[in-house]
N, C-alpha and C positions, 0 to 999 in steps of 0.2 A: 504494500500500500504506500501511497505518497503522502507524507505529512505536510499539511498546509500551514503557512504562517512562518515567518522568519524570526520571530521572537516567541518566548514562552507565553506572554499575555495574548498575543495574536492567535496562538494555537488554542488557548482557552476560549477566546472569543468564538473561534470557528466551531468548537465543540458545543458551547453554550447555545449558539444559534441553531445548530443541527439537532441537539437533544435537550431542549430547555426543561422539560419535565422529568428527565431521567435524574435519579439521585446520584449526587457526586460524593457526598460526605455523610458519614454516620458517626454521631457522637454519643457516648454513653451518658444517660441522664441519672438522676439520683436514685431512681427505681431500678437501675441496672439494665434498662432497655436502651435501644439506640434510636436517637432522633435524626431524621434525614434532612439534608440540605440539597435541593436540586441544583442543576447546573445554571439555571437562570438566576437563582438567588445567590449562588456562589459568585458568579460573574458580576452581578450588580453590587455585591458587597466589596468586591475588588475595586470597582470604579468609584464607589463612594469613599472607601478608605483613601484611594489615590487623591480624590478631591479634597479630603480633609488634610492630607499632607501638603497639597498645594496651598491650601488656605493658611497653613502654618509656615509657609516659606521654604518648603523643601525644593531643591533644585536638581536638575539632571546631573548625573555623575556622582552625587553624594554617596558616601559609604554610610550605611545605617546598620547599627548592631541589632541582632535578632537572637535573643537569649531565651530559648524555650524548647520544650520537648514537643513531640508531634501532636497536633490537634488541628481542628478545622480552621481556627483563627490564624495558625502559622501560614498555611497556604494562601489564605485570603489577604493577609498583611503583606506577604512576600510578593504575590502577584501584583498587588497594588503598588508597591514601591518599584517593582520592575517595570510596570506600565509607564512610570514616569522617567525611566532611564536611570534610576538609582541602582546602587550596588549593595546587596546584602552582605553582612559579615556575621554569619551564624555560629551559634554554639548551644549546647544543651544545658539543662538545669544542673547536671553533675559537674559543670565547669567550676574550677577553683577560682578564688579571688585573684590569685597570682596569674592564672591563665587569662582571665578576663582583663586584668590590668594591661597585660602585654598586648593582647589582640585589639582591644578597643583603642588603646593609645597609638599603636602602630598603624592602625587603619584610620586614625584621626576621625573617629565617629563623633558627630555633633548630636545625633539622636540615637537612642537605644530603645528598642522594643523588648519588653521583658514579660515573662509569663505571669509572675505572682509576687507576693510580698517578699519572699525569700530572695528572689533574683534582684528585686529592686534594692533590697538591703545590701546585697553584695556589691552592686554598682555604686551605691552611695559610699560604701566603705572604701572604694578605690578611687573616689572622685579626684583626689590630689594627683593620681597617676594618669588621669585622663583629662587634661586641661581643656580639650576641645568640647567636652560634654556640655550640652545646653538643655536637653529635654529628655524625659523618660515617658514612654507610653506602655501601659500594662494591659494584659489580656484580662486577668482576674481582678476583682476589687482588692485594693491595697489597704493595709492597716493605716489608721489615721496618724499614728506615730511616725511612720515612714513618709507619709505625705508631708508632715511637718518638717521632717529633715530635708526633704526635697526643696521646700520653700526656703528654709533657713540657709541652704546652700546656693540660693539664687537660681535654681533650676525650674523649668516648667514641667508640669505633670499632666498627663492625659490618660483617660481610660479608652481602650480600643473602640468600644461600641459608641462612646461619645464622639470620637473622631469620625466613625462611620456615619453617625447620624448628622453631624454638622457638615460632613462632606456631601451627604445627600442633598442638603439644603443649598450648599454652595454651588453644586452642579446645576441647580435650577436657575440660578442667577448668572452662571457662567457656562452656558450650554456648549457641549462639544469640546470643551477645553481639555478635559482628561482624555477623551477619545483622540483628540489631535496629538496629544503627547504620546499616547500609546502607538499611534500610527507612525510617529517619527522613529520608532525603534528599528534597529538594524541587526542583521545576523551576527555581525562581529562585535556588537556592543558587549561590554563587560557586564555579567549578570551577578557574579558572586566572588568573594574572596574567602575561601574556606581554609582556615588554619588547621592543618593536620594535627590530630591528637598526638601523633609521634610515638614510635616505639623505641626511639633512640635519643630523644632530647628536645631541643627548642623547636616549637611549632614553626612551620613555614606556610606563608599565605599563598595558596594556589589560586591563580586567577583563571576563572572559567567564563566563557562567553555563552550567549544564547545559542549560538551555532554549535558549540561543543555539545550541549545537551540535545538539541533537536536533531543533529546529524545521525544520532544512534537510532532514533525511533522508527524509521522506515523499516529497517531489518529486524530490530528487536520485536516490533509488534507482530511480525510473522512467526518468530520463534516462541515468543511468550504471548499468546493470543488471548484476547478477551472480547466478549460481545457487549454492546451497550447495556447498561443496567446490571451486569454481573458484578460481584463483590470480591474484593481482596482484603485480607487482614493486614493491617499496617502495625508492626510491633517494634520497629527499629527507630533509633534517633534520626529525625529528619534532617538535622544539621549535617549529618554525614551523607556523603554524596551517593552511596548505594541506595539508601531509602529514598533520597530525593529524586533520583532518576527513575526509580521504580514508580513513584507517584506520577511522574510525567508520562510513563508508559501507560498507566491506568487512565489518566485524564485523556490522553491522545486517542483512546479507544472508547471514550464515553462510558467508562465503567465507574464503579464506586469504591471509595476508600473507607474502610471501617477501622477506627482508631482503637487499638487494643494494647496489650502489654505482653512482653516476652516472659511472663511469669506463668509457670506450668498450670496452676489451678485456674487462672483467669483465661489463659489461652485456650485450654481444653473446653472450658465452659462456652467461650465465644464461638468455637468451632460448631458446637451444637446449636447455639442460638442464631448464628448468622448464616451457616452453610456456605462458606466462601468457596470461590473457585481457585484462588491462588493464595499462597503464603510465602512472601519473600522473607528470608531470615538468614542470619549468620549461622555458620556450622554449629556453634555451641547450642543454639536453640534446637537444632535437629538431634544433636547428641543428647540433650536433656529429654526429648521425646522418646528417643531410642532407649535410654536408661530407664525412663518411667515405664515403658512397655515391659521390659525384662524384669524389673522389680515387681511389677504387678503379677507377672506370670510365676515368678519364684515364690511369691506369697501364696498363690493358688496351689502350687506344688502338685504332687501326685501325678495322676494320669493327664491332667490338663497341661502341666509343664512338660511332661514326656512327649505328648502329642505335638505341642508347640515346637519343641526343639527338633523333633523328627521332620515336621513339615517345613520348617525354616531351612534346615540343612538340605532337604531334597529339592526345595524350590530354588535355593541359591545355586545348587549344582545344575539344575535344569536351565536356569538363566545364564550361567556361565557357558553352557553348551550352545544355547540359543544365540547369544551374541557372537560366538565364534563362528557358527554356521552362517549367520547373516552378515558377517563382517561389520558388526556394530560394536567393536572394541578396538582399543588403540593398536595400530599395526605399524611396525617400523621397517618392514621389508616384505619379501615374498612369504606369505603365510601357508603356502602349499595346501590351499583349501581343498583341492581335488583329492588329495591324499587323506585329509581329515574327514571328509564327508562319510565314507564307508565306515569309519571307526566310530563316528559320533551320532549318526542319524538314528541308529537303533536305541542307544541310551536315551536320546531325545524323545523318541516315541514312547519308550517304556515309562519314562518319568513324567510324561505329560499328564496322564490320568491321575497320578499322585498329586501333581501340582493343582489340578482342578479340584481334587478332593480337599486339599489344604485350603484352597480359596473358599470352598463351601463351608467347611467345618470350623476353620480358625481365622483366616485372613479377612473374611467378610466382616467379622466383629471388629477387627482393627480399623477397617476402612470406615466404619460407622463413627469412629472416634473423631475423624477429620470432617465429618459431614457428608451428606449424600451428593453434593455438587462438586466435591473437590477434584480439580483437574491436575494440579501439580504444585509442588513447592519449588522455590528457587533458592539455592544455597550460594551465597556470595559474601565477600568481605573477609575471607580467610580460607585456610586450607580445609577442604572437606574430606574427612577420613574415608578411605576405601571401604572399610567394613560397614560403615553407616550407609554409604551409597549402595553397597551390595544388598544389605538387609532390606531397605525400603523398596527397592525394585523387586526383590524376591516376594515380598508380601503384597505387592500390587499398589503401593503408594508411590507415585512418581515424584521424584525430586531431581531437578536438573541443576547442574553446577555452572556458575558463570565466573568470569574473571575480569578484573580491572583494578584501577587505582584512582585515587582522588585526582591525580594529574591527567587521567584520561577520561574523566567526567561521567562515570568511571568505566563503562563497559567496553572491553576489548573484544570479548567473545562470550557466548553462552550456548550450551547445548539446547537445541530445539526440543520442545516438549514432544512433538509428533514423531521425531526420528533421531533420537540421541545416539551418539557414539560414546559408549561407557568408558570411564576412566580417562576422559579428556574433558576440557572445558569448551570444546567445539571449535569451529573455524572462526577466523576474524570476521567482524561485521563488514558488510559491503562498504567499500571506501577506506577501510582500515588495512594498512599493510603491517606485517610482522616479519621479523627475521631473527635468527639465532647467531650470535657472534661469540668468538673466543675472547680471551683476555687482551689480545692485541687488536681487537676490532675486526678480525677477519670473519666473513660470513661463512657459517658452517652448513653443510648439507643436511637434509632431513634425516632424523635418526641420531644425530649427535647432540649431546648436551652442551649448552652454553647459556649466555645471558640473553634474555628476551628483550628486543627493542621494538618499538611501536611508532608508526607514522600515520598521520591522517587528520581528519577534521575534528576528532575528539580530543586531540592532545592540547593541553592547556596553553594559554598565552605565555605563562611563565610564573615565577615566584614574585609576589608583590615586593617591590623595592629591593629585590635581591637578584640583580642580573648576574652577579658572580655565581650564585647557586644554580640559576637557570642554565648558564653556559656549561655547567658540569654535567647536566643530565640531558640537554637537547643540543645535538651537534649542528653544524652549519647546514646540513642537508635536511634538518627537521626530524631526525630520528631521536626518539625519547628512550633513554635507558631505564628500564623498569627496575633493575636490580634483582629480578627474579630469574631463577634457573629454570630452563624448560627444554623440551624436545619437540620438534615437529614430526607428526606421523607422515606416512606416505600420502595421505589425503589432506595434509596441511591442518589437521586438528592440532591443538596445543595441549601438551601434557606438562603440567608443572612439576618441578623437582625440588622446590624449596627456595628460600631466600639466600642470595649470595652473601649477604652480611652475616647470616646465621651459620655459615659453613664453619665447622670446627677443623682446625689443622693441628694434629697431634705432633709431638716432638719428633716422631719418626717420619713426618712429612705426609701422613695419610690425611686425605680430605674426607670429611664425614658430614652428611646432612642430618641434623638432629631430628627433623620432623618425622620421617618414617619410623624412627625408633620410638619417638614419643607416641605416635598414633598406635603403634603395635602394643605398647605397654597399656594404653588406655582401653584396649579391648578386654583387659582383665576385669572380672567382676569386682576385684578388690581395689583396683586403682582408678581414681577419679581423674587425676592429672599427673603428668610426668614432665619434668624439665631437665633436659640433658645438658651437661657441661663438659668441656674439654680444657677449660682454663681455670686457674685458681682464683681466689678472691682479688688478686692483684692483676688479673688479666693475662697471666703468663701461660703459654701453652704447656700442656702436661703429657705424660706418657700414655694415659688411659682415660676412658670416659667414666663419669659418675652421674648420678641422677637424683634429683629431689622428687620424692613421691608424696602426693597428696592422696591418701586413701579414701575410699568410699566409706564414710562413717557408718551409714546404716548397715552396709554389708559386713563391715568389720565387727560391729556390735552383734549382728546376727551370728557370725562365726563364733564369737566369744560365748554367746549363750548356748549354741549348739554343742560346743566343746567344753563347757563347764569352766571357762576362764573367769576368775574373780579378781579383777585388778583395780577395783574402784572406778574412778571416772575414766572418760575416754582418753584423756591426756596420758594417764598411767597405762591404759590398755595398750596403746600403740608402742609403748616402750618394752613390752614383754617379749621374751625370746620367741614365744609361739607366733606372735604377729609378725615380728621381724623375719622369722623363718618362712612364714607364709608369703610375705612380700618378696623375699629373696628368691624363693623357689619360682615364683611367677616370673620374675625378671630373667632368671637363667633359662627358663623354659621358653619364654617368648622371644628373647633376643639370642637366637642360636642359629647354627648353620642350617638346621632343617627348615627354618623359616626364611632362609635366604640372606641372613646377615653374615658379614665377614668376621674373621677372628678379631680384627682390631676394633670392631663395633661392639664388642662385648662390654657389658657394664661391670666395672670392678667394684665400685662401692655405691652405696645409696644412703640417704638420710630421709627420715619421715618428717613431714610438716603437717600441721592440722588445721591451719586457718584457710578457709575457702577463699579462692581468688575473687577480687572485687574489681568492678569497672572503676578506673581512676586511680587504682592502687597498683595491682599487678596486671590489670587488663586495660587495653585501650577501649575507646568507645565501640569499636567493632568486635570487642571481646577477644582480641588477639593478645597473646602473652607479650608483655613488655619485658624482654629478657634482661635489659640493663637494670630495671627496677627490681626484678626478682633477685638478680645477683647482688644488688645492694642490700635488700631486705634480709637476705639469708647468707650474707658473706661469712658469718661464723660457721655455719653448717658446711658451706662450700670449702672453707679452709680445712675443716675437719676431714672431709672426704679426700682431700689431696694431701693430707698430712702423711709424713713417712712413718709416724708412730703407729 
């Protein structure tokens, strides 16, 4: 399909004119139900808010802070300021005062839109660090005490809906002014400056244009398709570019956004209430759903658990044969399919009735969990574990994996729902070029691992006020260095192999990617998260690998109960020799030659930690591990693992 409109507000206008009565947004009310907002109302609120901004002196090109989690007002406010040619500088409610001070001052924001009292308080606390600040606009009602602080600091304060209301009246006396500003917008106008949450340090301001976002939609809408009026659950932080582009995908097809939360109990309840067609989510959300299914089955125990294990294993085997026969798995050379067919077609036929029986007896109940309409999930924003991927396709719940970065707005590729090639992230989008290069910049042929580079209309304009950093990642020919290791298949699908900066180099010169090891360890019932290290607390390369293990507390406590371990509280329990032995045996069993790991990838030592990882502490907003922070938080344990004693 061809996406009309060369800016995001023009795209919204086109959809609102075509589907005015179709519901665009669904917001949870106090009763727990969802109130709809149709496309006509959505678009009119956008125009009215834009009118209110003009009334208050906002000018084209201004950077406006937008500090809020996902909600209907976020899109309405953002589309409104974009309609005027302004540039949003977004961040979520989990942002620290330190981050906000850096971002808002660096972007020289004069106006900041905030979600609630807490965010207003943060902004007032950092006022001295943001000398350009003149006004704050809040979505929710704000405490009088904070309003007084606003006035005492000489700032102006507005409530979002008051601005919308006054903007509506202003438009009556200034007809077509907002529409005229919207019409001035161009493809290459700057839309946003997104400061990356960063897994390595200081945030960088990624400058993205309207064209960066819109150029993806033509192809993505064919791979991730929706019909007008269909619903998608929105659970991720919208300030992050993955969720943001997902919402543009939804809007461009006249579908609806249902604002939910990535919390197990809320998400599962909303599946039943809303019956969505799509769920875009980071891999950790899918891991949580996977873990929840297995925990529920283990609680059931007995014949139910035995049948579940049997049908999952048989279905996974059938699926692995099926994708091999249909050439729907990653291929890096001649797969000699003509030789495989006689060997595999009989097992495929014999296992198929078993798979159908599994669907009837077991998997149909799982599919009910995600609702009767569910078409697919989209996993993006981080590495999607192979065992999770394999499981969901085996039980009949489609989850397709995509790939991209903030700097590519973000989608580089995504497996199409209708015809995915497993264990890849699909082919590049139309108009996007990719190549694999070695450390010297030489282009490598398909099948060889190297650094992935991207070129095309989705690549950012650059880092805000940091031409020095921009020139390090975008060369003179326009190729952007992703920093990701990857291999191209024979059909040009991309298979990711980890982050270049995460590569561990041991003292013997061996290069090791920690991610496959960590993902394999996480398949254990007893292990929630694993973080592999090859350097000590000082960052010095070591002779062997070690790992921090965050156990699955519920399963460890069940193990203790089943085996009569009386160790007091959980902190004491994980220190017992029985639990240490359990974890140690799991590590040795999983990271072994029989599972494809090399001798130098063996884990020599491990330490157990008990604090679950949190966004903003050990995890980025995408819920990716921030290794440098984990290394800092647990430097004593890392030192112990690499101690010669």
